[in-house]
N, CA, C and O atoms as CSV, one atom per row, in Angstrom:
chain,resi,resn,atom,element,x,y,z
A,1,UNK,N,N,0.849,-1.169,0.000
A,1,UNK,CA,C,0.000,0.000,0.000
A,1,UNK,C,C,0.898,1.236,0.000
A,1,UNK,O,O,1.666,1.415,0.945
A,2,UNK,N,N,0.835,2.083,-1.003
A,2,UNK,CA,C,1.608,3.314,-1.077
A,2,UNK,C,C,0.880,4.418,-0.321
A,2,UNK,O,O,-0.350,4.459,-0.282
A,3,UNK,N,N,1.662,5.310,0.278
A,3,UNK,CA,C,1.101,6.415,1.048
A,3,UNK,C,C,0.987,7.647,0.161
A,3,UNK,O,O,1.740,7.800,-0.800
A,4,UNK,N,N,0.056,8.513,0.482
A,4,UNK,CA,C,-0.154,9.729,-0.303
A,4,UNK,C,C,0.528,10.913,0.361
A,4,UNK,O,O,0.716,10.918,1.578
A,5,UNK,N,N,0.895,11.901,-0.414
A,5,UNK,CA,C,1.508,13.115,0.103
A,5,UNK,C,C,2.907,13.276,-0.469
A,5,UNK,O,O,3.477,12.321,-0.997
A,6,UNK,N,N,3.461,14.472,-0.369
A,6,UNK,CA,C,4.773,14.738,-0.929
A,6,UNK,C,C,5.643,15.459,0.075
A,6,UNK,O,O,5.186,16.372,0.763
A,7,UNK,N,N,6.884,15.054,0.159
A,7,UNK,CA,C,7.886,15.703,0.979
A,7,UNK,C,C,9.218,15.449,0.294
A,7,UNK,O,O,9.645,14.297,0.228
A,8,UNK,N,N,9.903,16.481,-0.224
A,8,UNK,CA,C,11.163,16.236,-0.923
A,8,UNK,C,C,12.196,15.631,0.021
A,8,UNK,O,O,12.316,16.040,1.176
A,9,UNK,N,N,12.932,14.663,-0.483
A,9,UNK,CA,C,14.011,14.057,0.280
A,9,UNK,C,C,15.150,15.077,0.343
A,9,UNK,O,O,15.505,15.646,-0.689
A,10,UNK,N,N,15.746,15.334,1.541
A,10,UNK,CA,C,16.712,16.419,1.703
A,10,UNK,C,C,17.901,16.378,0.757
A,10,UNK,O,O,18.316,17.434,0.279
A,11,UNK,N,N,18.469,15.216,0.463
A,11,UNK,CA,C,19.688,15.168,-0.325
A,11,UNK,C,C,19.462,15.173,-1.825
A,11,UNK,O,O,20.416,15.065,-2.594
A,12,UNK,N,N,18.231,15.295,-2.245
A,12,UNK,CA,C,17.938,15.295,-3.674
A,12,UNK,C,C,16.734,16.172,-3.959
A,12,UNK,O,O,15.940,16.460,-3.063
A,13,UNK,N,N,16.600,16.594,-5.200
A,13,UNK,CA,C,15.434,17.391,-5.568
A,13,UNK,C,C,14.327,16.527,-6.167
A,13,UNK,O,O,13.269,17.039,-6.534
A,14,UNK,N,N,14.569,15.204,-6.270
A,14,UNK,CA,C,13.563,14.292,-6.795
A,14,UNK,C,C,12.488,14.100,-5.730
A,14,UNK,O,O,12.804,13.696,-4.611
A,15,UNK,N,N,11.216,14.383,-6.054
A,15,UNK,CA,C,10.169,14.222,-5.049
A,15,UNK,C,C,9.927,12.753,-4.722
A,15,UNK,O,O,9.930,11.899,-5.610
A,16,UNK,N,N,9.721,12.473,-3.455
A,16,UNK,CA,C,9.399,11.132,-2.982
A,16,UNK,C,C,8.014,11.174,-2.372
A,16,UNK,O,O,7.576,12.215,-1.881
A,17,UNK,N,N,7.332,10.059,-2.400
A,17,UNK,CA,C,5.989,9.972,-1.841
A,17,UNK,C,C,6.102,9.675,-0.348
A,17,UNK,O,O,6.699,8.673,0.047
A,18,UNK,N,N,5.530,10.547,0.478
A,18,UNK,CA,C,5.522,10.369,1.930
A,18,UNK,C,C,4.121,10.653,2.452
A,18,UNK,O,O,3.421,11.516,1.924
A,19,UNK,N,N,3.720,9.940,3.469
A,19,UNK,CA,C,2.422,10.182,4.096
A,19,UNK,C,C,2.612,10.963,5.400
A,19,UNK,O,O,3.739,11.188,5.840
A,20,UNK,N,N,1.516,11.364,6.000
A,20,UNK,CA,C,1.566,12.111,7.261
A,20,UNK,C,C,2.224,11.293,8.370
A,20,UNK,O,O,2.957,11.841,9.194
A,21,UNK,N,N,1.966,9.989,8.394
A,21,UNK,CA,C,2.579,9.134,9.419
A,21,UNK,C,C,4.096,9.124,9.272
A,21,UNK,O,O,4.819,9.123,10.268
A,22,UNK,N,N,4.576,9.116,8.043
A,22,UNK,CA,C,6.020,9.160,7.802
A,22,UNK,C,C,6.599,10.452,8.344
A,22,UNK,O,O,7.640,10.448,9.002
A,23,UNK,N,N,5.937,11.539,8.072
A,23,UNK,CA,C,6.404,12.844,8.582
A,23,UNK,C,C,6.426,12.855,10.105
A,23,UNK,O,O,7.374,13.344,10.720
A,24,UNK,N,N,5.369,12.310,10.708
A,24,UNK,CA,C,5.293,12.249,12.175
A,24,UNK,C,C,6.443,11.395,12.734
A,24,UNK,O,O,7.109,11.794,13.690
A,25,UNK,N,N,6.667,10.230,12.138
A,25,UNK,CA,C,7.729,9.337,12.615
A,25,UNK,C,C,9.109,9.960,12.415
A,25,UNK,O,O,9.984,9.809,13.267
A,26,UNK,N,N,9.306,10.647,11.315
A,26,UNK,CA,C,10.586,11.308,11.065
A,26,UNK,C,C,10.795,12.448,12.058
A,26,UNK,O,O,11.905,12.639,12.555
A,27,UNK,N,N,9.744,13.203,12.350
A,27,UNK,CA,C,9.838,14.262,13.362
A,27,UNK,C,C,10.182,13.678,14.733
A,27,UNK,O,O,11.002,14.239,15.459
A,28,UNK,N,N,9.561,12.563,15.084
A,28,UNK,CA,C,9.836,11.911,16.365
A,28,UNK,C,C,11.287,11.450,16.441
A,28,UNK,O,O,11.938,11.593,17.476
A,29,UNK,N,N,11.785,10.904,15.351
A,29,UNK,CA,C,13.184,10.479,15.298
A,29,UNK,C,C,14.111,11.684,15.462
A,29,UNK,O,O,15.081,11.624,16.217
A,30,UNK,N,N,13.817,12.765,14.762
A,30,UNK,CA,C,14.632,13.977,14.870
A,30,UNK,C,C,14.636,14.554,16.271
A,30,UNK,O,O,15.682,14.969,16.770
A,31,UNK,N,N,13.479,14.583,16.909
A,31,UNK,CA,C,13.379,15.091,18.276
A,31,UNK,C,C,14.167,14.212,19.249
A,31,UNK,O,O,14.844,14.721,20.143
A,32,UNK,N,N,14.078,12.912,19.073
A,32,UNK,CA,C,14.809,11.987,19.948
A,32,UNK,C,C,16.315,12.156,19.768
A,32,UNK,O,O,17.066,12.131,20.743
A,33,UNK,N,N,16.755,12.327,18.524
A,33,UNK,CA,C,18.177,12.530,18.256
A,33,UNK,C,C,18.662,13.846,18.861
A,33,UNK,O,O,19.761,13.907,19.413
A,34,UNK,N,N,17.849,14.899,18.759
A,34,UNK,CA,C,18.228,16.185,19.339
A,34,UNK,C,C,18.303,16.112,20.864
A,34,UNK,O,O,19.188,16.716,21.470
A,35,UNK,N,N,17.388,15.380,21.481
A,35,UNK,CA,C,17.428,15.220,22.939
A,35,UNK,C,C,18.705,14.494,23.367
A,35,UNK,O,O,19.336,14.864,24.357
A,36,UNK,N,N,19.072,13.468,22.619
A,36,UNK,CA,C,20.299,12.738,22.918
A,36,UNK,C,C,21.515,13.659,22.803
A,36,UNK,O,O,22.388,13.647,23.670
A,37,UNK,N,N,21.570,14.452,21.739
A,37,UNK,CA,C,22.672,15.403,21.569
A,37,UNK,C,C,22.713,16.423,22.708
A,37,UNK,O,O,23.785,16.776,23.199
A,38,UNK,N,N,21.535,16.891,23.119
A,38,UNK,CA,C,21.457,17.846,24.227
A,38,UNK,C,C,22.039,17.249,25.511
A,38,UNK,O,O,22.796,17.911,26.222
A,39,UNK,N,N,21.685,16.008,25.797
A,39,UNK,CA,C,22.205,15.359,27.006
A,39,UNK,C,C,23.712,15.162,26.937
A,39,UNK,O,O,24.405,15.347,27.937
A,40,UNK,N,N,24.230,14.788,25.767
A,40,UNK,CA,C,25.679,14.647,25.608
A,40,UNK,C,C,26.363,15.992,25.833
A,40,UNK,O,O,27.410,16.059,26.477
A,41,UNK,N,N,25.777,17.051,25.309
A,41,UNK,CA,C,26.348,18.389,25.482
A,41,UNK,C,C,26.363,18.779,26.959
A,41,UNK,O,O,27.360,19.291,27.468
A,42,UNK,N,N,25.242,18.529,27.636
A,42,UNK,CA,C,25.164,18.862,29.062
A,42,UNK,C,C,26.182,18.062,29.875
A,42,UNK,O,O,26.790,18.595,30.803
A,43,UNK,N,N,26.368,16.794,29.535
A,43,UNK,CA,C,27.349,15.978,30.242
A,43,UNK,C,C,28.761,16.498,29.983
A,43,UNK,O,O,29.577,16.570,30.902
A,44,UNK,N,N,29.047,16.859,28.738
A,44,UNK,CA,C,30.355,17.401,28.400
A,44,UNK,C,C,30.629,18.682,29.177
A,44,UNK,O,O,31.706,18.849,29.749
A,45,UNK,N,N,29.652,19.588,29.199
A,45,UNK,CA,C,29.830,20.839,29.939
A,45,UNK,C,C,30.020,20.590,31.426
A,45,UNK,O,O,30.854,21.233,32.064
A,46,UNK,N,N,29.255,19.667,31.976
A,46,UNK,CA,C,29.394,19.346,33.407
A,46,UNK,C,C,30.780,18.781,33.693
A,46,UNK,O,O,31.383,19.109,34.714
A,47,UNK,N,N,31.285,17.941,32.809
A,47,UNK,CA,C,32.613,17.352,32.983
A,47,UNK,C,C,33.686,18.430,32.894
A,47,UNK,O,O,34.605,18.468,33.712
A,48,UNK,N,N,33.565,19.308,31.898
A,48,UNK,CA,C,34.541,20.397,31.729
A,48,UNK,C,C,34.552,21.312,32.946
A,48,UNK,O,O,35.607,21.791,33.361
A,49,UNK,N,N,33.366,21.554,33.519
A,49,UNK,CA,C,33.256,22.423,34.690
A,49,UNK,C,C,33.682,21.729,35.980
A,49,UNK,O,O,33.656,22.333,37.053
A,50,UNK,N,N,34.071,20.466,35.876
A,50,UNK,CA,C,34.553,19.742,37.049
A,50,UNK,C,C,33.454,19.217,37.944
A,50,UNK,O,O,33.702,18.917,39.112
A,51,UNK,N,N,32.259,19.101,37.431
A,51,UNK,CA,C,31.142,18.565,38.215
A,51,UNK,C,C,31.458,17.122,38.609
A,51,UNK,O,O,31.584,16.263,37.736
A,52,UNK,N,N,31.589,16.839,39.911
A,52,UNK,CA,C,31.933,15.479,40.332
A,52,UNK,C,C,30.822,14.459,40.067
A,52,UNK,O,O,31.057,13.252,40.123
A,53,UNK,N,N,29.618,14.945,39.780
A,53,UNK,CA,C,28.474,14.063,39.538
A,53,UNK,C,C,28.053,14.075,38.065
A,53,UNK,O,O,26.880,13.871,37.752
A,54,UNK,N,N,29.002,14.312,37.173
A,54,UNK,CA,C,28.651,14.387,35.754
A,54,UNK,C,C,28.203,13.035,35.203
A,54,UNK,O,O,27.624,12.967,34.119
A,55,UNK,N,N,28.468,11.968,35.940
A,55,UNK,CA,C,28.027,10.645,35.496
A,55,UNK,C,C,26.518,10.466,35.645
A,55,UNK,O,O,25.960,9.477,35.169
A,56,UNK,N,N,25.864,11.409,36.297
A,56,UNK,CA,C,24.409,11.322,36.452
A,56,UNK,C,C,23.702,11.321,35.101
A,56,UNK,O,O,22.546,10.913,34.995
A,57,UNK,N,N,24.405,11.780,34.074
A,57,UNK,CA,C,23.829,11.816,32.731
A,57,UNK,C,C,23.835,10.448,32.052
A,57,UNK,O,O,23.111,10.239,31.079
A,58,UNK,N,N,24.639,9.525,32.552
A,58,UNK,CA,C,24.788,8.237,31.868
A,58,UNK,C,C,23.459,7.511,31.678
A,58,UNK,O,O,23.169,7.048,30.575
A,59,UNK,N,N,22.662,7.403,32.710
A,59,UNK,CA,C,21.379,6.714,32.593
A,59,UNK,C,C,20.430,7.492,31.674
A,59,UNK,O,O,19.719,6.897,30.864
A,60,UNK,N,N,20.421,8.812,31.803
A,60,UNK,CA,C,19.576,9.629,30.933
A,60,UNK,C,C,19.983,9.464,29.468
A,60,UNK,O,O,19.128,9.389,28.586
A,61,UNK,N,N,21.286,9.407,29.214
A,61,UNK,CA,C,21.787,9.219,27.855
A,61,UNK,C,C,21.402,7.838,27.341
A,61,UNK,O,O,21.018,7.690,26.180
A,62,UNK,N,N,21.502,6.843,28.185
A,62,UNK,CA,C,21.116,5.488,27.795
A,62,UNK,C,C,19.631,5.445,27.405
A,62,UNK,O,O,19.274,4.884,26.369
A,63,UNK,N,N,18.786,6.031,28.225
A,63,UNK,CA,C,17.342,6.050,27.951
A,63,UNK,C,C,17.049,6.827,26.667
A,63,UNK,O,O,16.242,6.391,25.846
A,64,UNK,N,N,17.706,7.978,26.494
A,64,UNK,CA,C,17.499,8.791,25.295
A,64,UNK,C,C,17.974,8.052,24.045
A,64,UNK,O,O,17.357,8.166,22.986
A,65,UNK,N,N,19.065,7.296,24.163
A,65,UNK,CA,C,19.554,6.530,23.021
A,65,UNK,C,C,18.579,5.418,22.657
A,65,UNK,O,O,18.354,5.158,21.475
A,66,UNK,N,N,18.005,4.765,23.645
A,66,UNK,CA,C,16.988,3.735,23.387
A,66,UNK,C,C,15.771,4.349,22.672
A,66,UNK,O,O,15.232,3.767,21.731
A,67,UNK,N,N,15.361,5.513,23.131
A,67,UNK,CA,C,14.219,6.197,22.524
A,67,UNK,C,C,14.517,6.559,21.073
A,67,UNK,O,O,13.663,6.416,20.198
A,68,UNK,N,N,15.737,7.029,20.829
A,68,UNK,CA,C,16.145,7.379,19.463
A,68,UNK,C,C,16.139,6.139,18.567
A,68,UNK,O,O,15.657,6.190,17.435
A,69,UNK,N,N,16.670,5.033,19.071
A,69,UNK,CA,C,16.696,3.792,18.296
A,69,UNK,C,C,15.278,3.315,17.979
A,69,UNK,O,O,14.996,2.907,16.853
A,70,UNK,N,N,14.398,3.365,18.957
A,70,UNK,CA,C,13.009,2.949,18.736
A,70,UNK,C,C,12.349,3.828,17.672
A,70,UNK,O,O,11.633,3.332,16.802
A,71,UNK,N,N,12.597,5.138,17.754
A,71,UNK,CA,C,12.010,6.062,16.779
A,71,UNK,C,C,12.572,5.803,15.384
A,71,UNK,O,O,11.839,5.851,14.396
A,72,UNK,N,N,13.864,5.532,15.308
A,72,UNK,CA,C,14.496,5.262,14.009
A,72,UNK,C,C,13.907,4.000,13.379
A,72,UNK,O,O,13.551,3.995,12.201
A,73,UNK,N,N,13.808,2.945,14.163
A,73,UNK,CA,C,13.305,1.693,13.601
A,73,UNK,C,C,11.815,1.751,13.293
A,73,UNK,O,O,11.355,1.081,12.369
A,74,UNK,N,N,11.058,2.533,14.041
A,74,UNK,CA,C,9.642,2.727,13.714
A,74,UNK,C,C,9.521,3.437,12.363
A,74,UNK,O,O,8.689,3.066,11.536
A,75,UNK,N,N,10.341,4.444,12.147
A,75,UNK,CA,C,10.357,5.172,10.875
A,75,UNK,C,C,10.752,4.248,9.727
A,75,UNK,O,O,10.081,4.212,8.695
A,76,UNK,N,N,11.840,3.502,9.906
A,76,UNK,CA,C,12.320,2.612,8.855
A,76,UNK,C,C,11.303,1.507,8.554
A,76,UNK,O,O,11.087,1.159,7.392
A,77,UNK,N,N,10.688,0.962,9.589
A,77,UNK,CA,C,9.677,-0.085,9.406
A,77,UNK,C,C,8.491,0.459,8.608
A,77,UNK,O,O,7.973,-0.211,7.715
A,78,UNK,N,N,8.074,1.662,8.935
A,78,UNK,CA,C,6.956,2.274,8.215
A,78,UNK,C,C,7.301,2.451,6.735
A,78,UNK,O,O,6.482,2.148,5.868
A,79,UNK,N,N,8.502,2.937,6.446
A,79,UNK,CA,C,8.911,3.118,5.052
A,79,UNK,C,C,8.887,1.795,4.296
A,79,UNK,O,O,8.391,1.722,3.172
A,80,UNK,N,N,9.424,0.753,4.921
A,80,UNK,CA,C,9.480,-0.556,4.266
A,80,UNK,C,C,8.088,-1.161,4.098
A,80,UNK,O,O,7.797,-1.767,3.067
A,81,UNK,N,N,7.240,-1.001,5.090
A,81,UNK,CA,C,5.918,-1.615,5.083
A,81,UNK,C,C,4.958,-0.919,4.123
A,81,UNK,O,O,4.186,-1.574,3.422
A,82,UNK,N,N,5.011,0.414,4.094
A,82,UNK,CA,C,4.037,1.173,3.324
A,82,UNK,C,C,4.566,1.728,2.014
A,82,UNK,O,O,3.814,2.351,1.265
A,83,UNK,N,N,5.836,1.518,1.722
A,83,UNK,CA,C,6.390,2.003,0.463
A,83,UNK,C,C,6.412,3.513,0.351
A,83,UNK,O,O,6.263,4.057,-0.743
A,84,UNK,N,N,6.591,4.181,1.445
A,84,UNK,CA,C,6.541,5.649,1.466
A,84,UNK,C,C,7.762,6.314,0.868
A,84,UNK,O,O,7.756,7.529,0.666
A,85,UNK,N,N,8.800,5.566,0.580
A,85,UNK,CA,C,10.003,6.192,0.058
A,85,UNK,C,C,10.178,5.956,-1.433
A,85,UNK,O,O,11.292,6.028,-1.950
A,86,UNK,N,N,9.084,5.675,-2.122
A,86,UNK,CA,C,9.136,5.430,-3.560
A,86,UNK,C,C,9.203,6.741,-4.326
A,86,UNK,O,O,8.397,7.641,-4.090
A,87,UNK,N,N,10.177,6.857,-5.258
A,87,UNK,CA,C,10.230,8.070,-6.068
A,87,UNK,C,C,9.031,8.113,-7.015
A,87,UNK,O,O,8.502,7.074,-7.411
A,88,UNK,N,N,8.616,9.312,-7.365
A,88,UNK,CA,C,7.499,9.489,-8.296
A,88,UNK,C,C,7.866,9.038,-9.681
A,88,UNK,O,O,7.044,9.115,-10.594
């Protein structure tokens, strides 16, 4: 089943067919990746500032990485299942 809607793929000008669910899943993946980057940045800054408890970020980073992986695989599964990445 192909999905309806259009969203240009970033690395090319060739339009690809994407549905609203694909956009939602891609947004979720992007948000999860940004949260992970934010936590890494905060841990780095805490370490540079000599915070003796900078390891407190480790569990948060682990959880954020799991969330990012789940979002990535949900997006990829949707593309494979629904054919949303087919060029026009």
